[in-house]
Backbone as CSV, one residue per row, in Angstrom:
resi,resn,N_x,N_y,N_z,CA_x,CA_y,CA_z,C_x,C_y,C_z
1,UNK,0.894,7.027,-21.068,1.552,6.159,-20.101,1.004,6.475,-18.712
2,UNK,0.569,5.453,-17.968,0.062,5.682,-16.606,1.159,6.207,-15.680
3,UNK,0.734,7.019,-14.746,1.647,7.538,-13.733,1.047,7.233,-12.365
4,UNK,1.921,7.243,-11.384,1.486,7.010,-10.014,0.614,8.172,-9.553
5,UNK,-0.555,7.869,-9.016,-1.462,8.890,-8.491,-1.001,9.269,-7.088
6,UNK,-0.564,10.513,-6.926,-0.058,10.967,-5.634,-1.069,11.823,-4.873
7,UNK,-2.124,12.241,-5.546,-3.192,12.971,-4.865,-4.159,11.963,-4.258
8,UNK,-4.836,12.371,-3.199,-5.777,11.467,-2.547,-6.805,10.969,-3.550
9,UNK,-6.980,9.659,-3.590,-7.891,9.036,-4.539,-8.839,8.075,-3.827
10,UNK,-8.919,8.188,-2.513,-9.774,7.314,-1.702,-11.225,7.765,-1.808
11,UNK,-12.136,6.799,-1.904,-13.547,7.149,-1.804,-13.939,7.335,-0.343
12,UNK,-13.287,6.574,0.546,-13.560,6.676,1.984,-12.299,6.283,2.761
13,UNK,-11.372,7.233,2.939,-10.112,6.896,3.603,-10.289,6.399,5.030
14,UNK,-11.280,6.899,5.741,-11.505,6.443,7.117,-11.937,4.975,7.146
15,UNK,-12.768,4.566,6.203,-13.203,3.170,6.138,-12.030,2.259,5.796
16,UNK,-11.162,2.701,4.887,-9.984,1.911,4.549,-9.085,1.750,5.772
17,UNK,-8.833,2.852,6.470,-7.982,2.799,7.661,-8.583,1.874,8.713
18,UNK,-9.895,1.959,8.909,-10.558,1.099,9.893,-10.436,-0.369,9.504
19,UNK,-10.616,-0.679,8.226,-10.517,-2.069,7.768,-9.082,-2.584,7.906
20,UNK,-8.116,-1.759,7.586,-6.720,-2.152,7.699,-6.330,-2.354,9.163
21,UNK,-6.774,-1.465,10.022,-6.504,-1.595,11.448,-7.147,-2.862,12.010
22,UNK,-8.382,-3.128,11.621,-9.084,-4.329,12.093,-8.371,-5.594,11.621
23,UNK,-7.842,-5.572,10.414,-7.122,-6.721,9.877,-5.917,-7.079,10.744
24,UNK,-5.271,-6.079,11.309,-4.058,-6.295,12.101,-4.341,-6.500,13.589
25,UNK,-5.571,-6.283,14.004,-5.928,-6.394,15.425,-5.649,-7.811,15.939
26,UNK,-4.998,-7.882,17.064,-4.669,-9.153,17.735,-3.780,-10.071,16.901
27,UNK,-3.009,-9.518,15.990,-2.056,-10.313,15.203,-0.652,-10.083,15.760
28,UNK,0.183,-11.073,15.610,1.582,-10.900,16.001,2.270,-10.012,14.969
29,UNK,3.444,-9.527,15.318,4.206,-8.702,14.376,4.508,-9.491,13.103
30,UNK,4.882,-10.756,13.257,5.185,-11.590,12.090,3.948,-11.788,11.208
31,UNK,2.784,-12.017,11.831,1.547,-12.159,11.055,1.214,-10.869,10.315
32,UNK,1.375,-9.739,10.989,1.105,-8.446,10.348,2.046,-8.197,9.179
33,UNK,3.296,-8.583,9.330,4.245,-8.420,8.219,3.848,-9.278,7.030
34,UNK,3.406,-10.511,7.273,2.955,-11.384,6.173,1.704,-10.817,5.507
35,UNK,0.782,-10.295,6.319,-0.428,-9.676,5.767,-0.049,-8.488,4.891
36,UNK,0.837,-7.633,5.393,1.253,-6.470,4.608,1.928,-6.887,3.305
37,UNK,2.757,-7.911,3.354,3.427,-8.389,2.139,2.397,-8.893,1.125
38,UNK,1.417,-9.671,1.595,0.373,-10.170,0.683,-0.444,-9.020,0.106
39,UNK,-0.769,-8.036,0.946,-1.545,-6.886,0.481,-0.765,-6.096,-0.566
40,UNK,0.520,-5.888,-0.331,1.359,-5.188,-1.312,1.357,-5.928,-2.635
41,UNK,1.533,-7.261,-2.588,1.563,-8.037,-3.830,0.216,-8.027,-4.542
42,UNK,-0.876,-8.100,-3.800,-2.202,-8.034,-4.414,-2.427,-6.690,-5.100
43,UNK,-2.073,-5.603,-4.425,-2.263,-4.277,-5.008,-1.308,-4.030,-6.171
44,UNK,-0.077,-4.537,-6.065,0.877,-4.410,-7.168,0.369,-5.163,-8.389
45,UNK,-0.195,-6.345,-8.173,-0.771,-7.105,-9.279,-1.923,-6.334,-9.911
46,UNK,-2.736,-5.698,-9.082,-3.863,-4.912,-9.593,-3.359,-3.746,-10.450
47,UNK,-2.313,-3.072,-10.004,-1.730,-1.968,-10.770,-1.122,-2.506,-12.060
48,UNK,-0.270,-3.500,-11.923,0.272,-4.215,-13.067,1.339,-3.511,-13.881
49,UNK,1.347,-2.214,-13.941,2.277,-1.467,-14.787,3.626,-1.310,-14.072
50,UNK,4.671,-1.890,-14.653,5.996,-1.888,-14.012,6.506,-0.480,-13.743
51,UNK,6.277,0.448,-14.663,6.758,1.829,-14.453,6.069,2.488,-13.255
52,UNK,4.773,2.264,-13.130,4.030,2.821,-11.995,4.520,2.191,-10.695
53,UNK,4.742,0.872,-10.717,5.235,0.189,-9.521,6.617,0.699,-9.124
54,UNK,7.506,0.899,-10.089,8.832,1.423,-9.785,8.758,2.845,-9.247
55,UNK,7.832,3.643,-9.772,7.645,4.998,-9.253,7.153,4.943,-7.802
56,UNK,6.242,4.019,-7.511,5.745,3.854,-6.142,6.868,3.422,-5.207
57,UNK,7.701,2.492,-5.653,8.842,2.038,-4.844,9.770,3.204,-4.556
58,UNK,10.021,4.010,-5.573,10.899,5.165,-5.395,10.325,6.145,-4.371
59,UNK,9.033,6.448,-4.487,8.396,7.379,-3.544,8.370,6.796,-2.133
60,UNK,8.101,5.513,-2.014,8.055,4.874,-0.698,9.405,4.949,-0.009
61,UNK,10.466,4.846,-0.775,11.812,4.917,-0.205,12.181,6.299,0.275
62,UNK,11.496,7.323,-0.208,11.806,8.701,0.163,11.072,9.163,1.418
63,UNK,10.069,8.431,1.848,9.214,8.867,2.959,10.023,9.194,4.202
64,UNK,10.942,8.336,4.592,11.727,8.575,5.800,12.812,9.619,5.613
65,UNK,13.097,9.991,4.366,14.182,10.917,4.080,13.723,12.369,4.014
66,UNK,12.422,12.601,4.035,11.917,13.987,3.873,11.906,14.713,5.187
């Protein structure tokens, strides 16, 4: 059964951050929220496994609580 990968798995985290930052450059807050929602749905579709997605949701909810 697949599990959520919590260790760094980026081939180039700096390039990802730069691309994500560029995507949001000169966008309104509402546009950025829509972009983030679409990106989440695209990546969730790519993952596809409901258990992994639920584990990710659970971990995401804990970020502010730690």
